Backbone of each chain as nested JSON, in Angstrom:
{
  "chains": [
    {"id": "A", "residues": [
      {"number": 1, "name": "UNK", "atoms": {"N": [-14.943, -8.036, -5.041], "CA": [-13.756, -7.209, -4.755], "C": [-12.601, -8.102, -4.295]}},
      {"number": 2, "name": "UNK", "atoms": {"N": [-11.418, -7.691, -4.643], "CA": [-10.199, -8.427, -4.318], "C": [-10.053, -8.681, -2.808]}},
      {"number": 3, "name": "UNK", "atoms": {"N": [-9.502, -9.87, -2.451], "CA": [-9.247, -10.222, -1.055], "C": [-8.442, -9.156, -0.307]}},
      {"number": 4, "name": "UNK", "atoms": {"N": [-7.407, -8.631, -0.972], "CA": [-6.519, -7.697, -0.272], "C": [-7.251, -6.386, 0.052]}},
      {"number": 5, "name": "UNK", "atoms": {"N": [-8.192, -5.999, -0.794], "CA": [-8.939, -4.755, -0.556], "C": [-9.836, -4.92, 0.677]}},
      {"number": 6, "name": "UNK", "atoms": {"N": [-10.562, -6.032, 0.759], "CA": [-11.436, -6.229, 1.923], "C": [-10.593, -6.473, 3.183]}},
      {"number": 7, "name": "UNK", "atoms": {"N": [-9.456, -7.143, 3.043], "CA": [-8.589, -7.374, 4.21], "C": [-7.989, -6.054, 4.705]}},
      {"number": 8, "name": "UNK", "atoms": {"N": [-7.68, -5.158, 3.776], "CA": [-7.175, -3.849, 4.187], "C": [-8.264, -3.087, 4.949]}},
      {"number": 9, "name": "UNK", "atoms": {"N": [-9.503, -3.167, 4.456], "CA": [-10.63, -2.516, 5.143], "C": [-10.805, -3.044, 6.562]}},
      {"number": 10, "name": "UNK", "atoms": {"N": [-10.712, -4.361, 6.707], "CA": [-10.839, -4.975, 8.037], "C": [-9.694, -4.521, 8.946]}},
      {"number": 11, "name": "UNK", "atoms": {"N": [-8.504, -4.413, 8.37], "CA": [-7.336, -3.935, 9.131], "C": [-7.603, -2.551, 9.71]}},
      {"number": 12, "name": "UNK", "atoms": {"N": [-8.098, -1.665, 8.867], "CA": [-8.364, -0.288, 9.309], "C": [-9.416, -0.292, 10.417]}},
      {"number": 13, "name": "UNK", "atoms": {"N": [-10.487, -1.082, 10.226], "CA": [-11.543, -1.137, 11.247], "C": [-10.986, -1.661, 12.566]}},
      {"number": 14, "name": "UNK", "atoms": {"N": [-10.205, -2.757, 12.498], "CA": [-9.658, -3.351, 13.726], "C": [-8.74, -2.377, 14.46]}},
      {"number": 15, "name": "UNK", "atoms": {"N": [-7.856, -1.711, 13.733], "CA": [-6.923, -0.783, 14.386], "C": [-7.668, 0.429, 14.938]}},
      {"number": 16, "name": "UNK", "atoms": {"N": [-8.674, 0.9, 14.186], "CA": [-9.5, 2.024, 14.669], "C": [-10.187, 1.642, 15.98]}},
      {"number": 17, "name": "UNK", "atoms": {"N": [-10.755, 0.433, 16.034], "CA": [-11.456, -0.015, 17.236], "C": [-10.49, -0.218, 18.405]}},
      {"number": 18, "name": "UNK", "atoms": {"N": [-9.271, -0.649, 18.085], "CA": [-8.248, -0.778, 19.145], "C": [-7.975, 0.576, 19.809]}},
      {"number": 19, "name": "UNK", "atoms": {"N": [-8.05, 1.636, 19.004], "CA": [-7.853, 2.992, 19.537], "C": [-9.108, 3.497, 20.247]}},
      {"number": 20, "name": "UNK", "atoms": {"N": [-10.23, 2.786, 20.06], "CA": [-11.504, 3.227, 20.641], "C": [-12.092, 4.427, 19.916]}},
      {"number": 21, "name": "UNK", "atoms": {"N": [-11.758, 4.571, 18.62], "CA": [-12.209, 5.731, 17.86], "C": [-13.437, 5.384, 17.019]}},
      {"number": 22, "name": "UNK", "atoms": {"N": [-14.31, 6.353, 16.84], "CA": [-15.423, 6.228, 15.892], "C": [-14.877, 6.437, 14.479]}},
      {"number": 23, "name": "UNK", "atoms": {"N": [-15.703, 6.098, 13.473], "CA": [-15.294, 6.39, 12.093], "C": [-15.099, 7.897, 11.908]}},
      {"number": 24, "name": "UNK", "atoms": {"N": [-15.951, 8.689, 12.552], "CA": [-15.842, 10.152, 12.459], "C": [-14.468, 10.614, 12.962]}},
      {"number": 25, "name": "UNK", "atoms": {"N": [-14.057, 10.039, 14.107], "CA": [-12.789, 10.456, 14.729], "C": [-11.61, 10.117, 13.825]}},
      {"number": 26, "name": "UNK", "atoms": {"N": [-11.592, 8.88, 13.289], "CA": [-10.473, 8.504, 12.413], "C": [-10.502, 9.31, 11.116]}},
      {"number": 27, "name": "UNK", "atoms": {"N": [-11.703, 9.494, 10.562], "CA": [-11.825, 10.262, 9.308], "C": [-11.249, 11.669, 9.498]}},
      {"number": 28, "name": "UNK", "atoms": {"N": [-11.539, 12.285, 10.636], "CA": [-11.032, 13.635, 10.909], "C": [-9.506, 13.62, 11.024]}},
      {"number": 29, "name": "UNK", "atoms": {"N": [-8.966, 12.628, 11.746], "CA": [-7.514, 12.557, 11.915], "C": [-6.79, 12.305, 10.585]}},
      {"number": 30, "name": "UNK", "atoms": {"N": [-7.403, 11.486, 9.727], "CA": [-6.756, 11.133, 8.457], "C": [-7.163, 12.075, 7.321]}},
      {"number": 31, "name": "UNK", "atoms": {"N": [-7.995, 13.064, 7.644], "CA": [-8.487, 14.024, 6.638], "C": [-9.166, 13.307, 5.475]}},
      {"number": 32, "name": "UNK", "atoms": {"N": [-10.067, 12.378, 5.844], "CA": [-10.843, 11.65, 4.84], "C": [-12.325, 11.872, 5.109]}},
      {"number": 33, "name": "UNK", "atoms": {"N": [-13.127, 11.653, 4.096], "CA": [-14.567, 11.743, 4.237], "C": [-15.068, 10.546, 5.055]}},
      {"number": 34, "name": "UNK", "atoms": {"N": [-16.0, 10.776, 5.989], "CA": [-16.481, 9.705, 6.879], "C": [-17.133, 8.576, 6.086]}},
      {"number": 35, "name": "UNK", "atoms": {"N": [-17.96, 8.907, 5.119], "CA": [-18.659, 7.842, 4.386], "C": [-17.687, 7.075, 3.478]}},
      {"number": 36, "name": "UNK", "atoms": {"N": [-16.658, 7.778, 2.986], "CA": [-15.627, 7.078, 2.201], "C": [-14.887, 6.092, 3.092]}},
      {"number": 37, "name": "UNK", "atoms": {"N": [-14.589, 6.502, 4.329], "CA": [-13.911, 5.603, 5.268], "C": [-14.777, 4.369, 5.541]}},
      {"number": 38, "name": "UNK", "atoms": {"N": [-16.092, 4.568, 5.653], "CA": [-17.017, 3.442, 5.855], "C": [-16.944, 2.455, 4.692]}},
      {"number": 39, "name": "UNK", "atoms": {"N": [-16.957, 2.985, 3.474], "CA": [-16.859, 2.128, 2.275], "C": [-15.539, 1.362, 2.268]}},
      {"number": 40, "name": "UNK", "atoms": {"N": [-14.5, 2.084, 2.645], "CA": [-13.162, 1.5, 2.664], "C": [-13.09, 0.337, 3.672]}},
      {"number": 41, "name": "UNK", "atoms": {"N": [-13.665, 0.543, 4.856], "CA": [-13.644, -0.51, 5.892], "C": [-14.452, -1.737, 5.461]}},
      {"number": 42, "name": "UNK", "atoms": {"N": [-15.49, -1.516, 4.642], "CA": [-16.308, -2.639, 4.158], "C": [-15.725, -3.272, 2.886]}},
      {"number": 43, "name": "UNK", "atoms": {"N": [-14.567, -2.768, 2.444], "CA": [-13.936, -3.321, 1.242], "C": [-14.649, -2.932, -0.029]}},
      {"number": 44, "name": "UNK", "atoms": {"N": [-15.41, -1.822, 0.025], "CA": [-16.178, -1.377, -1.143], "C": [-15.496, -0.227, -1.884]}},
      {"number": 45, "name": "UNK", "atoms": {"N": [-14.351, 0.204, -1.389], "CA": [-13.588, 1.261, -2.066], "C": [-12.122, 0.839, -2.087]}},
      {"number": 46, "name": "UNK", "atoms": {"N": [-11.452, 1.164, -3.174], "CA": [-10.031, 0.813, -3.325], "C": [-9.196, 2.036, -2.988]}},
      {"number": 47, "name": "UNK", "atoms": {"N": [-8.437, 1.984, -1.891], "CA": [-7.671, 3.18, -1.514], "C": [-6.44, 3.379, -2.385]}},
      {"number": 48, "name": "UNK", "atoms": {"N": [-6.019, 4.632, -2.517], "CA": [-4.756, 4.936, -3.201], "C": [-3.627, 4.885, -2.171]}},
      {"number": 49, "name": "UNK", "atoms": {"N": [-2.406, 4.896, -2.666], "CA": [-1.242, 4.893, -1.767], "C": [-1.273, 6.094, -0.826]}},
      {"number": 50, "name": "UNK", "atoms": {"N": [-1.744, 7.242, -1.313], "CA": [-1.795, 8.436, -0.455], "C": [-2.804, 8.243, 0.683]}},
      {"number": 51, "name": "UNK", "atoms": {"N": [-3.956, 7.64, 0.372], "CA": [-4.966, 7.38, 1.406], "C": [-4.421, 6.38, 2.429]}},
      {"number": 52, "name": "UNK", "atoms": {"N": [-3.761, 5.332, 1.941], "CA": [-3.171, 4.331, 2.843], "C": [-2.14, 5.008, 3.747]}},
      {"number": 53, "name": "UNK", "atoms": {"N": [-1.349, 5.911, 3.17], "CA": [-0.322, 6.627, 3.927], "C": [-0.961, 7.51, 5.009]}},
      {"number": 54, "name": "UNK", "atoms": {"N": [-2.008, 8.247, 4.634], "CA": [-2.723, 9.097, 5.605], "C": [-3.25, 8.251, 6.761]}},
      {"number": 55, "name": "UNK", "atoms": {"N": [-3.84, 7.089, 6.421], "CA": [-4.406, 6.22, 7.454], "C": [-3.313, 5.657, 8.366]}},
      {"number": 56, "name": "UNK", "atoms": {"N": [-2.167, 5.316, 7.789], "CA": [-1.083, 4.752, 8.611], "C": [-0.609, 5.793, 9.629]}},
      {"number": 57, "name": "UNK", "atoms": {"N": [-0.507, 7.049, 9.201], "CA": [-0.072, 8.114, 10.124], "C": [-1.134, 8.312, 11.212]}},
      {"number": 58, "name": "UNK", "atoms": {"N": [-2.412, 8.387, 10.781], "CA": [-3.499, 8.611, 11.75], "C": [-3.587, 7.463, 12.758]}},
      {"number": 59, "name": "UNK", "atoms": {"N": [-3.308, 6.245, 12.31], "CA": [-3.425, 5.066, 13.192], "C": [-2.125, 4.804, 13.96]}},
      {"number": 60, "name": "UNK", "atoms": {"N": [-1.105, 5.614, 13.722], "CA": [0.164, 5.447, 14.439], "C": [0.884, 4.169, 14.062]}},
      {"number": 61, "name": "UNK", "atoms": {"N": [0.723, 3.761, 12.808], "CA": [1.346, 2.519, 12.339], "C": [2.197, 2.835, 11.111]}},
      {"number": 62, "name": "UNK", "atoms": {"N": [3.171, 1.972, 10.807], "CA": [3.914, 2.167, 9.564], "C": [3.113, 1.547, 8.425]}},
      {"number": 63, "name": "UNK", "atoms": {"N": [3.434, 1.953, 7.201], "CA": [2.783, 1.371, 6.027], "C": [3.022, -0.133, 5.983]}},
      {"number": 64, "name": "UNK", "atoms": {"N": [4.25, -0.552, 6.271], "CA": [4.578, -1.98, 6.18], "C": [3.828, -2.783, 7.235]}},
      {"number": 65, "name": "UNK", "atoms": {"N": [3.657, -2.238, 8.436], "CA": [2.877, -2.947, 9.466], "C": [1.419, -3.069, 9.057]}},
      {"number": 66, "name": "UNK", "atoms": {"N": [0.876, -1.995, 8.504], "CA": [-0.521, -2.001, 8.054], "C": [-0.714, -3.091, 6.988]}},
      {"number": 67, "name": "UNK", "atoms": {"N": [0.231, -3.179, 6.07], "CA": [0.136, -4.171, 4.989], "C": [0.335, -5.59, 5.519]}},
      {"number": 68, "name": "UNK", "atoms": {"N": [1.249, -5.744, 6.476], "CA": [1.48, -7.074, 7.058], "C": [0.202, -7.561, 7.745]}},
      {"number": 69, "name": "UNK", "atoms": {"N": [-0.482, -6.664, 8.444], "CA": [-1.747, -6.972, 9.109], "C": [-2.778, -7.421, 8.049]}},
      {"number": 70, "name": "UNK", "atoms": {"N": [-2.894, -6.654, 6.967], "CA": [-3.862, -6.979, 5.896], "C": [-3.513, -8.31, 5.238]}},
      {"number": 71, "name": "UNK", "atoms": {"N": [-2.226, -8.566, 5.058], "CA": [-1.804, -9.834, 4.433], "C": [-2.143, -11.029, 5.319]}},
      {"number": 72, "name": "UNK", "atoms": {"N": [-2.001, -10.863, 6.637], "CA": [-2.352, -11.97, 7.555], "C": [-3.845, -12.28, 7.446]}},
      {"number": 73, "name": "UNK", "atoms": {"N": [-4.676, -11.223, 7.415], "CA": [-6.13, -11.427, 7.298], "C": [-6.471, -12.089, 5.963]}},
      {"number": 74, "name": "UNK", "atoms": {"N": [-5.858, -11.61, 4.881], "CA": [-6.132, -12.174, 3.547], "C": [-5.753, -13.65, 3.505]}},
      {"number": 75, "name": "UNK", "atoms": {"N": [-4.626, -13.976, 4.142], "CA": [-4.143, -15.367, 4.16], "C": [-5.119, -16.26, 4.926]}},
      {"number": 76, "name": "UNK", "atoms": {"N": [-5.575, -15.779, 6.094], "CA": [-6.526, -16.543, 6.91], "C": [-7.812, -16.784, 6.129]}},
      {"number": 77, "name": "UNK", "atoms": {"N": [-8.28, -15.745, 5.419], "CA": [-9.524, -15.879, 4.643], "C": [-9.351, -16.868, 3.502]}},
      {"number": 78, "name": "UNK", "atoms": {"N": [-8.188, -16.889, 2.879], "CA": [-7.922, -17.831, 1.782], "C": [-7.953, -19.256, 2.322]}},
      {"number": 79, "name": "UNK", "atoms": {"N": [-7.295, -19.474, 3.473], "CA": [-7.259, -20.814, 4.08], "C": [-8.679, -21.249, 4.438]}},
      {"number": 80, "name": "UNK", "atoms": {"N": [-9.46, -20.342, 5.043], "CA": [-10.851, -20.671, 5.395], "C": [-11.665, -21.008, 4.152]}},
      {"number": 81, "name": "UNK", "atoms": {"N": [-11.416, -20.249, 3.063], "CA": [-12.122, -20.496, 1.8], "C": [-11.818, -21.887, 1.277]}},
      {"number": 82, "name": "UNK", "atoms": {"N": [-10.546, -22.287, 1.38], "CA": [-10.129, -23.629, 0.918], "C": [-10.791, -24.697, 1.788]}},
      {"number": 83, "name": "UNK", "atoms": {"N": [-10.806, -24.458, 3.12], "CA": [-11.415, -25.429, 4.046], "C": [-12.904, -25.585, 3.734]}},
      {"number": 84, "name": "UNK", "atoms": {"N": [-13.605, -24.454, 3.515], "CA": [-15.053, -24.505, 3.23], "C": [-15.314, -25.244, 1.911]}},
      {"number": 85, "name": "UNK", "atoms": {"N": [-14.426, -25.015, 0.936], "CA": [-14.573, -25.701, -0.348], "C": [-14.398, -27.207, -0.145]}},
      {"number": 86, "name": "UNK", "atoms": {"N": [-13.413, -27.587, 0.71], "CA": [-13.146, -28.997, 0.965], "C": [-14.351, -29.659, 1.652]}},
      {"number": 87, "name": "UNK", "atoms": {"N": [-14.992, -28.921, 2.589], "CA": [-16.165, -29.462, 3.288], "C": [-17.311, -29.664, 2.293]}},
      {"number": 88, "name": "UNK", "atoms": {"N": [-17.449, -28.71, 1.37], "CA": [-18.556, -28.76, 0.397], "C": [-18.376, -29.863, -0.636]}},
      {"number": 89, "name": "UNK", "atoms": {"N": [-17.12, -30.307, -0.799], "CA": [-16.863, -31.321, -1.853], "C": [-17.224, -32.731, -1.379]}}
    ]},
    {"id": "B", "residues": [
      {"number": 1, "name": "UNK", "atoms": {"N": [4.838, 16.192, -5.397], "CA": [4.266, 14.868, -5.065], "C": [4.833, 14.378, -3.73]}},
      {"number": 2, "name": "UNK", "atoms": {"N": [4.017, 13.634, -3.028], "CA": [4.391, 13.101, -1.719], "C": [5.653, 12.224, -1.778]}},
      {"number": 3, "name": "UNK", "atoms": {"N": [6.465, 12.289, -0.698], "CA": [7.677, 11.476, -0.584], "C": [7.405, 9.993, -0.783]}},
      {"number": 4, "name": "UNK", "atoms": {"N": [6.316, 9.507, -0.185], "CA": [6.065, 8.059, -0.215], "C": [5.732, 7.611, -1.629]}},
      {"number": 5, "name": "UNK", "atoms": {"N": [5.103, 8.485, -2.422], "CA": [4.749, 8.128, -3.805], "C": [6.018, 7.984, -4.65]}},
      {"number": 6, "name": "UNK", "atoms": {"N": [6.935, 8.947, -4.523], "CA": [8.165, 8.856, -5.316], "C": [9.054, 7.718, -4.794]}},
      {"number": 7, "name": "UNK", "atoms": {"N": [9.032, 7.471, -3.482], "CA": [9.828, 6.368, -2.924], "C": [9.275, 5.02, -3.375]}},
      {"number": 8, "name": "UNK", "atoms": {"N": [7.96, 4.926, -3.488], "CA": [7.368, 3.686, -3.986], "C": [7.786, 3.469, -5.444]}},
      {"number": 9, "name": "UNK", "atoms": {"N": [7.788, 4.545, -6.235], "CA": [8.212, 4.447, -7.633], "C": [9.648, 3.958, -7.745]}},
      {"number": 10, "name": "UNK", "atoms": {"N": [10.523, 4.511, -6.892], "CA": [11.934, 4.094, -6.897], "C": [12.052, 2.621, -6.5]}},
      {"number": 11, "name": "UNK", "atoms": {"N": [11.241, 2.201, -5.536], "CA": [11.232, 0.798, -5.095], "C": [10.924, -0.125, -6.268]}},
      {"number": 12, "name": "UNK", "atoms": {"N": [9.888, 0.22, -7.008], "CA": [9.486, -0.62, -8.152], "C": [10.613, -0.677, -9.186]}},
      {"number": 13, "name": "UNK", "atoms": {"N": [11.201, 0.499, -9.46], "CA": [12.292, 0.533, -10.445], "C": [13.477, -0.327, -9.99]}},
      {"number": 14, "name": "UNK", "atoms": {"N": [13.86, -0.18, -8.692], "CA": [15.012, -0.933, -8.182], "C": [14.752, -2.442, -8.24]}},
      {"number": 15, "name": "UNK", "atoms": {"N": [13.571, -2.882, -7.811], "CA": [13.273, -4.319, -7.809], "C": [13.175, -4.849, -9.246]}},
      {"number": 16, "name": "UNK", "atoms": {"N": [12.589, -4.03, -10.139], "CA": [12.519, -4.441, -11.551], "C": [13.935, -4.63, -12.111]}},
      {"number": 17, "name": "UNK", "atoms": {"N": [14.846, -3.685, -11.813], "CA": [16.21, -3.772, -12.335], "C": [16.967, -4.951, -11.712]}},
      {"number": 18, "name": "UNK", "atoms": {"N": [16.655, -5.256, -10.441], "CA": [17.263, -6.441, -9.801], "C": [16.907, -7.716, -10.575]}},
      {"number": 19, "name": "UNK", "atoms": {"N": [15.672, -7.736, -11.114], "CA": [15.238, -8.896, -11.905], "C": [15.816, -8.852, -13.328]}},
      {"number": 20, "name": "UNK", "atoms": {"N": [16.374, -7.698, -13.691], "CA": [16.904, -7.531, -15.043], "C": [15.806, -7.379, -16.08]}},
      {"number": 21, "name": "UNK", "atoms": {"N": [14.637, -6.865, -15.653], "CA": [13.493, -6.733, -16.561], "C": [13.384, -5.31, -17.098]}},
      {"number": 22, "name": "UNK", "atoms": {"N": [12.908, -5.195, -18.331], "CA": [12.555, -3.887, -18.894], "C": [11.199, -3.461, -18.322]}},
      {"number": 23, "name": "UNK", "atoms": {"N": [10.856, -2.189, -18.516], "CA": [9.517, -1.73, -18.097], "C": [8.437, -2.535, -18.834]}},
      {"number": 24, "name": "UNK", "atoms": {"N": [8.685, -2.835, -20.108], "CA": [7.723, -3.612, -20.897], "C": [7.478, -4.975, -20.24]}},
      {"number": 25, "name": "UNK", "atoms": {"N": [8.568, -5.618, -19.807], "CA": [8.456, -6.965, -19.235], "C": [7.667, -6.931, -17.933]}},
      {"number": 26, "name": "UNK", "atoms": {"N": [7.976, -5.969, -17.055], "CA": [7.243, -5.894, -15.784], "C": [5.782, -5.507, -16.027]}},
      {"number": 27, "name": "UNK", "atoms": {"N": [5.56, -4.56, -16.938], "CA": [4.188, -4.132, -17.236], "C": [3.345, -5.329, -17.704]}},
      {"number": 28, "name": "UNK", "atoms": {"N": [3.934, -6.162, -18.541], "CA": [3.211, -7.344, -19.044], "C": [2.898, -8.304, -17.902]}},
      {"number": 29, "name": "UNK", "atoms": {"N": [3.885, -8.554, -17.024], "CA": [3.679, -9.481, -15.904], "C": [2.631, -8.963, -14.935]}},
      {"number": 30, "name": "UNK", "atoms": {"N": [2.611, -7.622, -14.714], "CA": [1.679, -7.042, -13.735], "C": [0.366, -6.611, -14.384]}},
      {"number": 31, "name": "UNK", "atoms": {"N": [0.252, -6.836, -15.694], "CA": [-0.949, -6.435, -16.449], "C": [-1.24, -4.941, -16.29]}},
      {"number": 32, "name": "UNK", "atoms": {"N": [-0.166, -4.151, -16.48], "CA": [-0.291, -2.693, -16.417], "C": [0.169, -2.109, -17.741]}},
      {"number": 33, "name": "UNK", "atoms": {"N": [-0.249, -0.889, -18.001], "CA": [0.185, -0.168, -19.189], "C": [1.651, 0.254, -19.018]}},
      {"number": 34, "name": "UNK", "atoms": {"N": [2.469, 0.119, -20.059], "CA": [3.898, 0.414, -19.953], "C": [4.14, 1.877, -19.595]}},
      {"number": 35, "name": "UNK", "atoms": {"N": [3.41, 2.784, -20.231], "CA": [3.661, 4.211, -19.962], "C": [3.169, 4.585, -18.56]}},
      {"number": 36, "name": "UNK", "atoms": {"N": [2.109, 3.921, -18.086], "CA": [1.653, 4.149, -16.707], "C": [2.727, 3.68, -15.718]}},
      {"number": 37, "name": "UNK", "atoms": {"N": [3.333, 2.535, -16.005], "CA": [4.41, 2.029, -15.134], "C": [5.573, 3.02, -15.103]}},
      {"number": 38, "name": "UNK", "atoms": {"N": [5.888, 3.62, -16.248], "CA": [6.938, 4.636, -16.301], "C": [6.615, 5.819, -15.402]}},
      {"number": 39, "name": "UNK", "atoms": {"N": [5.383, 6.313, -15.496], "CA": [4.947, 7.433, -14.641], "C": [5.053, 7.053, -13.163]}},
      {"number": 40, "name": "UNK", "atoms": {"N": [4.629, 5.837, -12.887], "CA": [4.639, 5.338, -11.506], "C": [6.078, 5.284, -10.962]}},
      {"number": 41, "name": "UNK", "atoms": {"N": [7.003, 4.78, -11.766], "CA": [8.404, 4.69, -11.325], "C": [9.012, 6.08, -11.1]}},
      {"number": 42, "name": "UNK", "atoms": {"N": [8.545, 7.079, -11.859], "CA": [9.061, 8.444, -11.69], "C": [8.311, 9.207, -10.594]}},
      {"number": 43, "name": "UNK", "atoms": {"N": [7.359, 8.551, -9.938], "CA": [6.602, 9.208, -8.868], "C": [5.59, 10.2, -9.388]}},
      {"number": 44, "name": "UNK", "atoms": {"N": [5.191, 10.036, -10.644], "CA": [4.24, 10.97, -11.261], "C": [2.815, 10.423, -11.289]}},
      {"number": 45, "name": "UNK", "atoms": {"N": [2.623, 9.206, -10.783], "CA": [1.279, 8.618, -10.709], "C": [1.119, 7.978, -9.334]}},
      {"number": 46, "name": "UNK", "atoms": {"N": [-0.08, 8.084, -8.786], "CA": [-0.355, 7.52, -7.458], "C": [-1.047, 6.176, -7.646]}},
      {"number": 47, "name": "UNK", "atoms": {"N": [-0.379, 5.076, -7.262], "CA": [-0.999, 3.762, -7.486], "C": [-2.11, 3.465, -6.485]}},
      {"number": 48, "name": "UNK", "atoms": {"N": [-3.063, 2.64, -6.915], "CA": [-4.098, 2.155, -5.988], "C": [-3.573, 0.89, -5.31]}},
      {"number": 49, "name": "UNK", "atoms": {"N": [-4.286, 0.463, -4.278], "CA": [-3.902, -0.764, -3.571], "C": [-3.882, -1.957, -4.532]}},
      {"number": 50, "name": "UNK", "atoms": {"N": [-4.805, -2.002, -5.488], "CA": [-4.833, -3.12, -6.445], "C": [-3.595, -3.123, -7.34]}},
      {"number": 51, "name": "UNK", "atoms": {"N": [-3.18, -1.928, -7.774], "CA": [-1.968, -1.826, -8.599], "C": [-0.739, -2.248, -7.789]}},
      {"number": 52, "name": "UNK", "atoms": {"N": [-0.672, -1.794, -6.54], "CA": [0.457, -2.162, -5.663], "C": [0.479, -3.682, -5.483]}},
      {"number": 53, "name": "UNK", "atoms": {"N": [-0.713, -4.269, -5.32], "CA": [-0.819, -5.715, -5.129], "C": [-0.353, -6.463, -6.381]}},
      {"number": 54, "name": "UNK", "atoms": {"N": [-0.786, -6.006, -7.562], "CA": [-0.36, -6.623, -8.822], "C": [1.16, -6.582, -8.953]}},
      {"number": 55, "name": "UNK", "atoms": {"N": [1.741, -5.411, -8.612], "CA": [3.191, -5.244, -8.729], "C": [3.931, -6.157, -7.75]}},
      {"number": 56, "name": "UNK", "atoms": {"N": [3.379, -6.294, -6.536], "CA": [4.051, -7.148, -5.539], "C": [4.084, -8.596, -6.027]}},
      {"number": 57, "name": "UNK", "atoms": {"N": [2.996, -9.058, -6.629], "CA": [2.963, -10.435, -7.148], "C": [3.951, -10.579, -8.309]}},
      {"number": 58, "name": "UNK", "atoms": {"N": [3.925, -9.607, -9.235], "CA": [4.81, -9.671, -10.4], "C": [6.284, -9.636, -9.985]}},
      {"number": 59, "name": "UNK", "atoms": {"N": [6.593, -8.882, -8.938], "CA": [7.99, -8.735, -8.488], "C": [8.392, -9.833, -7.504]}},
      {"number": 60, "name": "UNK", "atoms": {"N": [7.454, -10.705, -7.148], "CA": [7.749, -11.812, -6.23], "C": [8.03, -11.337, -4.819]}},
      {"number": 61, "name": "UNK", "atoms": {"N": [7.364, -10.252, -4.431], "CA": [7.577, -9.692, -3.091], "C": [6.22, -9.605, -2.391]}},
      {"number": 62, "name": "UNK", "atoms": {"N": [6.234, -9.548, -1.056], "CA": [4.972, -9.319, -0.348], "C": [4.683, -7.82, -0.341]}},
      {"number": 63, "name": "UNK", "atoms": {"N": [3.432, -7.468, -0.089], "CA": [3.048, -6.058, 0.019], "C": [3.843, -5.367, 1.126]}},
      {"number": 64, "name": "UNK", "atoms": {"N": [3.978, -6.069, 2.261], "CA": [4.662, -5.454, 3.406], "C": [6.144, -5.225, 3.11]}},
      {"number": 65, "name": "UNK", "atoms": {"N": [6.783, -6.157, 2.383], "CA": [8.188, -5.96, 2.005], "C": [8.35, -4.78, 1.049]}},
      {"number": 66, "name": "UNK", "atoms": {"N": [7.423, -4.686, 0.113], "CA": [7.453, -3.586, -0.863], "C": [7.343, -2.245, -0.122]}},
      {"number": 67, "name": "UNK", "atoms": {"N": [6.435, -2.184, 0.856], "CA": [6.226, -0.944, 1.613], "C": [7.411, -0.639, 2.527]}},
      {"number": 68, "name": "UNK", "atoms": {"N": [7.994, -1.686, 3.112], "CA": [9.155, -1.477, 3.984], "C": [10.304, -0.882, 3.164]}},
      {"number": 69, "name": "UNK", "atoms": {"N": [10.478, -1.389, 1.955], "CA": [11.508, -0.878, 1.037], "C": [11.253, 0.611, 0.737]}},
      {"number": 70, "name": "UNK", "atoms": {"N": [9.991, 0.933, 0.397], "CA": [9.63, 2.328, 0.079], "C": [9.818, 3.231, 1.302]}},
      {"number": 71, "name": "UNK", "atoms": {"N": [9.492, 2.723, 2.485], "CA": [9.65, 3.523, 3.708], "C": [11.123, 3.824, 3.993]}},
      {"number": 72, "name": "UNK", "atoms": {"N": [11.998, 2.837, 3.732], "CA": [13.443, 3.069, 3.948], "C": [13.935, 4.171, 3.015]}},
      {"number": 73, "name": "UNK", "atoms": {"N": [13.498, 4.121, 1.753], "CA": [13.92, 5.149, 0.781], "C": [13.388, 6.524, 1.214]}},
      {"number": 74, "name": "UNK", "atoms": {"N": [12.115, 6.57, 1.607], "CA": [11.497, 7.845, 2.024], "C": [12.248, 8.432, 3.227]}},
      {"number": 75, "name": "UNK", "atoms": {"N": [12.62, 7.549, 4.169], "CA": [13.329, 7.994, 5.377], "C": [14.706, 8.563, 5.019]}},
      {"number": 76, "name": "UNK", "atoms": {"N": [15.433, 7.868, 4.136], "CA": [16.758, 8.326, 3.701], "C": [16.64, 9.697, 3.04]}},
      {"number": 77, "name": "UNK", "atoms": {"N": [15.606, 9.862, 2.204], "CA": [15.423, 11.144, 1.498], "C": [15.094, 12.278, 2.468]}},
      {"number": 78, "name": "UNK", "atoms": {"N": [14.312, 11.951, 3.496], "CA": [13.966, 12.963, 4.497], "C": [15.223, 13.408, 5.237]}},
      {"number": 79, "name": "UNK", "atoms": {"N": [16.064, 12.431, 5.634], "CA": [17.308, 12.748, 6.354], "C": [18.2, 13.614, 5.47]}},
      {"number": 80, "name": "UNK", "atoms": {"N": [18.338, 13.225, 4.187], "CA": [19.161, 14.007, 3.25], "C": [18.627, 15.428, 3.096]}},
      {"number": 81, "name": "UNK", "atoms": {"N": [17.299, 15.543, 3.046], "CA": [16.668, 16.855, 2.932], "C": [16.996, 17.73, 4.124]}},
      {"number": 82, "name": "UNK", "atoms": {"N": [16.963, 17.131, 5.315], "CA": [17.29, 17.869, 6.546], "C": [18.755, 18.299, 6.514]}},
      {"number": 83, "name": "UNK", "atoms": {"N": [19.651, 17.373, 6.08], "CA": [21.084, 17.683, 6.009], "C": [21.342, 18.837, 5.031]}},
      {"number": 84, "name": "UNK", "atoms": {"N": [20.683, 18.792, 3.865], "CA": [20.878, 19.849, 2.862], "C": [20.362, 21.185, 3.382]}},
      {"number": 85, "name": "UNK", "atoms": {"N": [19.245, 21.149, 4.129], "CA": [18.702, 22.378, 4.71], "C": [19.698, 22.943, 5.726]}},
      {"number": 86, "name": "UNK", "atoms": {"N": [20.305, 22.038, 6.502], "CA": [21.263, 22.472, 7.522], "C": [22.488, 23.114, 6.873]}},
      {"number": 87, "name": "UNK", "atoms": {"N": [22.949, 22.53, 5.746], "CA": [24.112, 23.079, 5.04], "C": [23.776, 24.474, 4.491]}},
      {"number": 88, "name": "UNK", "atoms": {"N": [22.532, 24.625, 4.004], "CA": [22.11, 25.889, 3.383], "C": [21.911, 26.996, 4.418]}},
      {"number": 89, "name": "UNK", "atoms": {"N": [21.741, 26.619, 5.691], "CA": [21.45, 27.63, 6.731], "C": [22.729, 28.314, 7.233]}}
    ]}
  ]
}
């Protein structure tokens, strides 16, 4: 799965945990299925713009902040991937 | 259709026109179907995170910038909607 998809999932999990919410609690607030939210947090589901929008409202964040958070995680993972490749070479 | 979906479509159209590209040219760069891109620009299709990511790369913008642009358009439309409602009352 694409880096940005898994980074978006991690973003949602991190922000949810910052609120101290369970997956059930966030799923209810965002009107999403709990197991779908689990897949999404693990980077196993690709959200649509509407789902991303629902999550941003439920998490009290703007869409652009949510994406900036995901981009930072994706960037860090890319750098780590390059470092690990360099060590292996 | 949701405000954010149509605002995202307008964002893509505006950035594409800033580059001076046809829908065909952007569709080719983003590896999307031309008619799907047309629907997306008119707010008639809901893009997935992967499609949004492809478009951000093709347009030379970050995901967060693309979303910030769409949020500004959505906000302007909401304000205009409120103003028109006030005039009608």
